[in-house]
mmCIF file of the C-alpha atoms, coordinates in Angstrom:
data_MODEL
# 
_entry.id   MODEL 
# 
loop_
_atom_site.group_PDB 
_atom_site.id 
_atom_site.type_symbol 
_atom_site.label_atom_id 
_atom_site.label_alt_id 
_atom_site.label_comp_id 
_atom_site.label_asym_id 
_atom_site.label_entity_id 
_atom_site.label_seq_id 
_atom_site.pdbx_PDB_ins_code 
_atom_site.Cartn_x 
_atom_site.Cartn_y 
_atom_site.Cartn_z 
_atom_site.occupancy 
_atom_site.B_iso_or_equiv 
_atom_site.pdbx_formal_charge 
_atom_site.auth_seq_id 
_atom_site.auth_comp_id 
_atom_site.auth_asym_id 
_atom_site.auth_atom_id 
_atom_site.pdbx_PDB_model_num 
ATOM 1  C CA . UNK A 1 1  ? -115.937 -47.664 -29.337 1.00 0.00 ? 1  UNK A CA 1 
ATOM 2  C CA . UNK A 1 2  ? -116.812 -44.701 -27.152 1.00 0.00 ? 2  UNK A CA 1 
ATOM 3  C CA . UNK A 1 3  ? -114.518 -41.916 -26.005 1.00 0.00 ? 3  UNK A CA 1 
ATOM 4  C CA . UNK A 1 4  ? -113.395 -43.552 -22.748 1.00 0.00 ? 4  UNK A CA 1 
ATOM 5  C CA . UNK A 1 5  ? -113.482 -47.150 -23.907 1.00 0.00 ? 5  UNK A CA 1 
ATOM 6  C CA . UNK A 1 6  ? -110.159 -48.889 -24.407 1.00 0.00 ? 6  UNK A CA 1 
ATOM 7  C CA . UNK A 1 7  ? -109.724 -52.181 -26.195 1.00 0.00 ? 7  UNK A CA 1 
ATOM 8  C CA . UNK A 1 8  ? -108.162 -55.148 -24.444 1.00 0.00 ? 8  UNK A CA 1 
ATOM 9  C CA . UNK A 1 9  ? -104.862 -55.052 -26.332 1.00 0.00 ? 9  UNK A CA 1 
ATOM 10 C CA . UNK A 1 10 ? -104.252 -51.472 -25.177 1.00 0.00 ? 10 UNK A CA 1 
ATOM 11 C CA . UNK A 1 11 ? -104.889 -52.422 -21.548 1.00 0.00 ? 11 UNK A CA 1 
ATOM 12 C CA . UNK A 1 12 ? -102.542 -55.395 -21.813 1.00 0.00 ? 12 UNK A CA 1 
ATOM 13 C CA . UNK A 1 13 ? -99.878  -53.236 -23.427 1.00 0.00 ? 13 UNK A CA 1 
ATOM 14 C CA . UNK A 1 14 ? -100.024 -50.626 -20.625 1.00 0.00 ? 14 UNK A CA 1 
ATOM 15 C CA . UNK A 1 15 ? -100.299 -53.037 -17.705 1.00 0.00 ? 15 UNK A CA 1 
ATOM 16 C CA . UNK A 1 16 ? -96.517  -53.511 -17.135 1.00 0.00 ? 16 UNK A CA 1 
ATOM 17 C CA . UNK A 1 17 ? -96.048  -49.747 -16.976 1.00 0.00 ? 17 UNK A CA 1 
ATOM 18 C CA . UNK A 1 18 ? -98.825  -49.431 -14.405 1.00 0.00 ? 18 UNK A CA 1 
ATOM 19 C CA . UNK A 1 19 ? -97.334  -52.182 -12.258 1.00 0.00 ? 19 UNK A CA 1 
ATOM 20 C CA . UNK A 1 20 ? -93.898  -50.564 -12.476 1.00 0.00 ? 20 UNK A CA 1 
ATOM 21 C CA . UNK A 1 21 ? -95.315  -47.147 -11.536 1.00 0.00 ? 21 UNK A CA 1 
ATOM 22 C CA . UNK A 1 22 ? -97.085  -48.576 -8.484  1.00 0.00 ? 22 UNK A CA 1 
ATOM 23 C CA . UNK A 1 23 ? -93.907  -50.354 -7.416  1.00 0.00 ? 23 UNK A CA 1 
ATOM 24 C CA . UNK A 1 24 ? -91.873  -47.181 -7.833  1.00 0.00 ? 24 UNK A CA 1 
ATOM 25 C CA . UNK A 1 25 ? -94.430  -45.202 -5.814  1.00 0.00 ? 25 UNK A CA 1 
ATOM 26 C CA . UNK A 1 26 ? -94.222  -47.764 -3.024  1.00 0.00 ? 26 UNK A CA 1 
ATOM 27 C CA . UNK A 1 27 ? -90.449  -47.539 -3.017  1.00 0.00 ? 27 UNK A CA 1 
ATOM 28 C CA . UNK A 1 28 ? -90.630  -43.737 -2.805  1.00 0.00 ? 28 UNK A CA 1 
ATOM 29 C CA . UNK A 1 29 ? -92.987  -43.971 0.173   1.00 0.00 ? 29 UNK A CA 1 
ATOM 30 C CA . UNK A 1 30 ? -90.562  -46.261 2.000   1.00 0.00 ? 30 UNK A CA 1 
ATOM 31 C CA . UNK A 1 31 ? -87.607  -43.979 1.237   1.00 0.00 ? 31 UNK A CA 1 
ATOM 32 C CA . UNK A 1 32 ? -89.406  -40.780 2.201   1.00 0.00 ? 32 UNK A CA 1 
ATOM 33 C CA . UNK A 1 33 ? -90.585  -42.256 5.506   1.00 0.00 ? 33 UNK A CA 1 
ATOM 34 C CA . UNK A 1 34 ? -86.969  -42.585 6.644   1.00 0.00 ? 34 UNK A CA 1 
ATOM 35 C CA . UNK A 1 35 ? -85.756  -40.083 9.228   1.00 0.00 ? 35 UNK A CA 1 
ATOM 36 C CA . UNK A 1 36 ? -82.578  -39.240 7.305   1.00 0.00 ? 36 UNK A CA 1 
ATOM 37 C CA . UNK A 1 37 ? -84.450  -38.286 4.164   1.00 0.00 ? 37 UNK A CA 1 
ATOM 38 C CA . UNK A 1 38 ? -87.070  -36.388 6.163   1.00 0.00 ? 38 UNK A CA 1 
ATOM 39 C CA . UNK A 1 39 ? -84.327  -34.399 7.926   1.00 0.00 ? 39 UNK A CA 1 
ATOM 40 C CA . UNK A 1 40 ? -82.595  -33.666 4.636   1.00 0.00 ? 40 UNK A CA 1 
ATOM 41 C CA . UNK A 1 41 ? -85.799  -32.449 2.994   1.00 0.00 ? 41 UNK A CA 1 
ATOM 42 C CA . UNK A 1 42 ? -86.704  -30.371 6.053   1.00 0.00 ? 42 UNK A CA 1 
ATOM 43 C CA . UNK A 1 43 ? -83.283  -28.736 5.942   1.00 0.00 ? 43 UNK A CA 1 
ATOM 44 C CA . UNK A 1 44 ? -83.704  -27.884 2.264   1.00 0.00 ? 44 UNK A CA 1 
ATOM 45 C CA . UNK A 1 45 ? -87.140  -26.356 2.873   1.00 0.00 ? 45 UNK A CA 1 
ATOM 46 C CA . UNK A 1 46 ? -85.909  -24.351 5.896   1.00 0.00 ? 46 UNK A CA 1 
ATOM 47 C CA . UNK A 1 47 ? -82.966  -23.040 3.904   1.00 0.00 ? 47 UNK A CA 1 
ATOM 48 C CA . UNK A 1 48 ? -85.204  -22.098 0.985   1.00 0.00 ? 48 UNK A CA 1 
ATOM 49 C CA . UNK A 1 49 ? -87.642  -20.261 3.252   1.00 0.00 ? 49 UNK A CA 1 
ATOM 50 C CA . UNK A 1 50 ? -84.874  -18.345 5.029   1.00 0.00 ? 50 UNK A CA 1 
ATOM 51 C CA . UNK A 1 51 ? -83.690  -16.652 1.807   1.00 0.00 ? 51 UNK A CA 1 
# 
């Protein structure tokens, strides 16, 4: 096997983690698109920059 080659059992073992990570990323996108969260984050950044 070469440096970047991965056997099938390794791919199968890591697949659930990849699916979970993609799902979590999608959930974060939905949450961060909300106006309440955006306003909260903007307030935190403004406060941090005003120090």
